[in-house]
C-alpha positions as CSV (number, residue, x, y, z in Angstrom):
1,X,0.4,0.3,0.4
2,X,1.8,3.2,-1.3
3,X,2.6,5.7,1.9
4,X,0.2,8.4,2.0
5,X,1.7,12.1,2.5
6,X,0.7,13.7,6.3
7,X,0.7,18.0,5.9
8,X,0.3,19.4,9.4
9,X,-1.7,23.1,9.1
10,X,-0.9,24.4,12.7
11,X,-2.3,27.5,14.2
12,X,-2.2,29.6,17.2
13,X,-5.9,30.7,19.0
14,X,-6.4,33.9,19.6
15,X,-6.6,36.2,17.7
16,X,-6.4,33.9,14.7
17,X,-8.9,31.7,15.4
18,X,-10.9,33.4,17.4
19,X,-11.4,37.3,17.2
20,X,-9.6,38.2,21.2
21,X,-8.2,36.5,24.0
22,X,-10.1,33.5,24.9
23,X,-10.4,34.6,28.5
24,X,-12.0,37.9,27.5
25,X,-15.5,35.6,26.8
26,X,-16.6,34.6,30.7
27,X,-12.8,34.0,32.4
28,X,-12.2,38.1,33.2
29,X,-15.7,38.9,33.1
30,X,-17.1,36.3,35.6
31,X,-14.1,37.9,38.6
32,X,-16.2,41.0,37.9
33,X,-13.7,42.9,35.2
34,X,-13.2,43.9,31.6
35,X,-10.7,42.7,29.6
36,X,-8.8,45.9,29.9
37,X,-8.5,46.0,34.0
38,X,-7.0,42.2,33.8
39,X,-3.9,42.3,30.8
40,X,-3.5,45.9,32.5
41,X,-3.0,44.0,36.0
42,X,-0.9,41.1,34.6
43,X,0.8,43.7,32.8
44,X,1.5,45.0,35.7
45,X,3.1,42.3,37.2
46,X,4.8,41.4,34.3
47,X,6.5,44.2,34.5
48,X,7.0,44.6,38.7
49,X,8.4,40.9,39.1
50,X,10.3,40.9,35.7
51,X,7.8,37.4,34.5
52,X,7.4,36.3,31.7
53,X,4.4,37.4,30.0
54,X,2.5,34.2,29.8
55,X,4.0,33.3,33.2
56,X,1.8,36.9,34.8
57,X,-0.5,36.2,32.8
58,X,-1.5,33.1,34.5
59,X,0.2,33.8,38.0
60,X,-3.2,37.0,38.0
61,X,-5.3,34.4,36.8
62,X,-4.2,32.1,40.0
63,X,-3.8,35.4,42.3
64,X,-7.4,37.5,40.9
65,X,-9.4,34.1,41.7
66,X,-8.4,34.0,44.9
67,X,-8.5,36.7,45.8
68,X,-12.0,37.0,44.8
69,X,-12.4,33.0,46.0
70,X,-13.6,31.4,42.9
71,X,-11.3,28.6,42.1
72,X,-9.9,28.1,39.1
73,X,-11.3,24.3,38.2
74,X,-10.7,22.6,34.8
75,X,-14.3,21.6,34.8
76,X,-14.8,25.7,34.9
77,X,-12.3,26.0,31.8
78,X,-13.8,24.2,29.9
79,X,-17.5,24.9,30.2
80,X,-16.0,28.3,29.0
81,X,-14.8,27.0,25.8
82,X,-18.7,27.0,24.8
83,X,-18.1,31.1,25.2
84,X,-15.6,31.3,22.5
85,X,-16.5,33.5,19.4
86,X,-14.8,32.0,15.5
87,X,-13.8,34.4,13.0
88,X,-16.0,33.4,9.8
89,X,-15.4,30.3,8.1
90,X,-13.7,28.9,10.3
91,X,-16.5,26.1,11.9
92,X,-16.5,24.7,8.0
93,X,-13.0,25.0,7.7
94,X,-11.7,21.8,9.2
95,X,-13.5,19.4,6.9
96,X,-12.9,21.7,3.4
97,X,-9.4,21.4,3.8
98,X,-9.9,17.6,5.0
99,X,-11.1,16.9,2.5
100,X,-9.2,18.9,-0.5
101,X,-6.0,17.1,1.1
102,X,-7.7,13.7,0.3
103,X,-8.6,14.9,-3.0
104,X,-5.1,15.7,-3.8
105,X,-3.3,12.6,-2.0
106,X,-2.6,13.8,2.0
107,X,-4.0,13.6,4.4
108,X,-4.3,17.0,6.5
109,X,-3.3,17.2,10.5
110,X,-4.4,20.2,12.5
111,X,-2.8,21.4,15.6
112,X,-2.6,23.8,18.0
113,X,-0.1,26.0,20.3
114,X,-1.0,28.2,22.0
115,X,0.2,30.6,25.3
116,X,-3.7,30.3,26.0
117,X,-5.0,27.9,27.4
118,X,-6.2,24.8,27.2
119,X,-8.8,23.7,29.2
120,X,-10.3,26.7,27.8
121,X,-9.9,25.3,23.9
122,X,-11.0,21.8,24.8
123,X,-14.6,23.0,25.8
124,X,-14.6,24.5,22.0
125,X,-17.2,23.0,19.3
126,X,-13.7,22.8,17.2
127,X,-11.0,20.4,19.4
128,X,-12.7,18.1,18.0
129,X,-10.2,18.7,14.6
130,X,-7.1,18.8,16.0
131,X,-4.3,16.2,16.7
132,X,-2.9,17.9,19.0
133,X,-3.7,21.0,21.4
134,X,-0.3,23.1,22.8
135,X,-1.0,25.4,25.3
136,X,-0.6,26.0,28.3
137,X,-2.3,24.5,31.4
138,X,-3.3,23.9,35.0
139,X,-2.5,21.0,36.8
140,X,-5.6,20.0,39.8
141,X,-5.9,18.3,43.2
142,X,-8.5,15.9,44.1
143,X,-11.4,18.5,44.4
144,X,-10.5,19.5,41.1
145,X,-8.8,23.0,42.4
146,X,-5.6,24.5,40.0
147,X,-2.8,23.8,42.1
148,X,0.2,24.6,39.6
149,X,1.2,24.9,36.2
150,X,1.4,22.0,34.5
151,X,2.0,23.8,30.7
152,X,3.5,26.9,29.7
153,X,3.8,27.8,26.2
154,X,5.5,31.3,25.8
155,X,6.3,33.1,22.1
156,X,9.6,31.4,22.3
157,X,9.2,28.1,23.5
158,X,6.2,26.9,21.1
159,X,8.9,25.8,18.4
160,X,9.6,23.0,20.9
161,X,6.2,21.6,19.2
162,X,6.9,22.2,16.0
163,X,9.8,19.9,16.1
164,X,7.8,17.6,18.4
165,X,5.3,17.3,15.7
166,X,8.2,16.9,12.9
167,X,9.1,13.7,14.8
168,X,6.2,12.1,16.4
169,X,6.8,13.0,19.6
170,X,4.0,15.0,20.4
171,X,4.2,13.2,24.8
172,X,5.0,16.8,26.7
173,X,7.2,14.7,29.5
174,X,9.3,12.6,26.9
175,X,12.1,15.6,25.9
176,X,14.3,12.0,25.2
177,X,12.9,11.4,22.5
178,X,12.8,14.8,21.3
179,X,15.8,15.2,21.6
180,X,17.5,12.2,20.1
181,X,19.0,12.5,17.0
182,X,16.5,11.0,14.0
183,X,17.4,11.5,10.3
184,X,15.0,13.2,8.1
185,X,14.0,10.8,6.8
186,X,12.6,9.2,9.7
187,X,10.4,12.1,10.6
188,X,6.7,11.8,10.8
189,X,6.5,14.9,8.9
190,X,9.2,16.9,7.3
191,X,9.1,21.0,7.7
192,X,8.5,21.1,3.8
193,X,5.0,19.3,4.4
194,X,4.0,22.4,7.7
195,X,1.9,25.3,7.5
196,X,1.6,28.2,10.4
197,X,-0.7,30.0,10.6
198,X,-0.7,33.0,13.7
199,X,-1.7,36.3,14.1
200,X,1.3,39.1,14.8
201,X,4.5,39.3,16.8
202,X,4.5,36.4,19.1
203,X,4.1,33.5,16.5
204,X,7.0,35.5,14.6
205,X,10.1,32.2,16.0
206,X,7.3,29.8,14.6
207,X,7.0,31.7,11.5
208,X,10.7,32.0,10.6
209,X,11.2,28.1,11.2
210,X,8.8,27.7,8.5
211,X,10.8,29.7,6.1
212,X,13.9,28.5,7.3
213,X,13.5,24.7,7.0
214,X,10.5,24.8,3.8
215,X,7.6,24.9,5.5
216,X,4.6,27.9,4.8
217,X,3.9,31.0,7.0
218,X,1.0,32.8,7.4
219,X,-0.5,35.9,9.3
220,X,-4.0,36.7,9.6
221,X,-5.2,40.2,10.8
222,X,-8.3,41.5,11.7
223,X,-7.0,45.2,11.0
224,X,-4.5,45.4,8.5
225,X,-1.8,47.7,10.1
226,X,2.0,48.6,9.9
227,X,3.0,45.6,11.7
228,X,1.5,43.3,10.1
229,X,2.4,44.2,6.4
230,X,6.7,44.5,8.4
231,X,6.1,40.5,8.8
232,X,5.6,40.4,5.6
233,X,8.4,42.8,4.2
234,X,10.5,42.2,6.5
235,X,10.7,38.2,5.0
236,X,8.7,37.0,7.9
237,X,6.0,35.1,6.6
238,X,5.2,33.7,3.2
239,X,1.3,35.6,2.7
240,X,-0.7,38.2,5.1
241,X,-4.1,37.6,5.0
242,X,-7.7,38.6,7.2
243,X,-8.7,36.4,9.0
244,X,-11.2,35.3,6.4
245,X,-11.3,30.9,6.7
246,X,-14.6,31.0,4.1
247,X,-14.7,28.7,1.3
248,X,-13.1,31.3,-1.5
249,X,-11.5,33.4,0.3
250,X,-8.2,34.3,-0.4
251,X,-6.7,32.5,2.7
252,X,-8.7,29.3,1.5
253,X,-7.5,29.6,-1.7
254,X,-3.8,29.8,-0.8
255,X,-3.3,27.5,1.8
256,X,-5.6,24.7,-1.2
257,X,-2.6,25.6,-3.4
258,X,0.2,25.3,-0.5
259,X,-1.9,22.3,-0.1
260,X,-1.8,21.1,-4.2
261,X,2.0,22.0,-4.2
262,X,2.8,20.0,-1.1
263,X,1.1,16.9,-2.8
264,X,2.9,17.1,-6.0
265,X,6.3,18.1,-4.6
266,X,5.5,14.2,-2.1
267,X,4.5,12.7,-5.7
268,X,7.8,13.7,-7.6
269,X,10.4,12.6,-4.2
270,X,8.6,9.0,-4.2
271,X,9.0,8.8,-8.0
272,X,12.7,10.0,-7.4
273,X,12.9,7.5,-4.4
274,X,11.8,4.6,-6.4
275,X,14.8,4.9,-9.2
276,X,17.1,5.3,-7.1
277,X,15.9,2.3,-5.4
278,X,16.0,0.3,-8.5
279,X,19.8,1.1,-9.4
280,X,21.0,-0.6,-6.4
């Protein structure tokens, strides 16, 4: 049976698939705050304590929840996922792209690499489409209360998850296999079969990886501005598009064209490998 090539599409989440920070929909309002107040406090704590910005916002969630006697429980966070609002076309995107991939003779897998919360993402109606969700996550006690961080995903360590997808080492506790040397042709999903979709500067390390290793990087935006244009002008991304996932949008057409090109490249490589083997 012929090998079916796999293509990975990796997404940031906040402002890439959903319209704002995922905590803004329910977590923050349930604290009796507005988004500006919460994020200002997280930034203040981060600057005051010289903290990583991701750790600062997670600490702020814990601190404010404790101050207001509203414990962070896993089930509550998962339930909050139902309130997340997505950009146009997101709900239909995955089935449509998967179908197009099959028509090209490839299997498409979707992954999240986000500094947001895994629990909230798991509660969204689109979570079923992801092969794996890499995001921040709390560790919970026997009563379901958050007591510590289980995983923290910041802007720069996002790249480790690209390597995990590349090698097929999806268990975040498995560092030995992740760091083990592996021949390029034995890696589960080669870099040139990867697409990364993000919304801006926090995704630059992963986007630069794609540019360097033969994959494709796409920046999506709600409002086009100089920061987005700079990503394209400076060669940090291959394309920029509005965050419109509907059929025949610019993003839809380009992703399909990339899939088609990647599929053809795989066919040509398979033919080359067969001919090379026949010479031995």
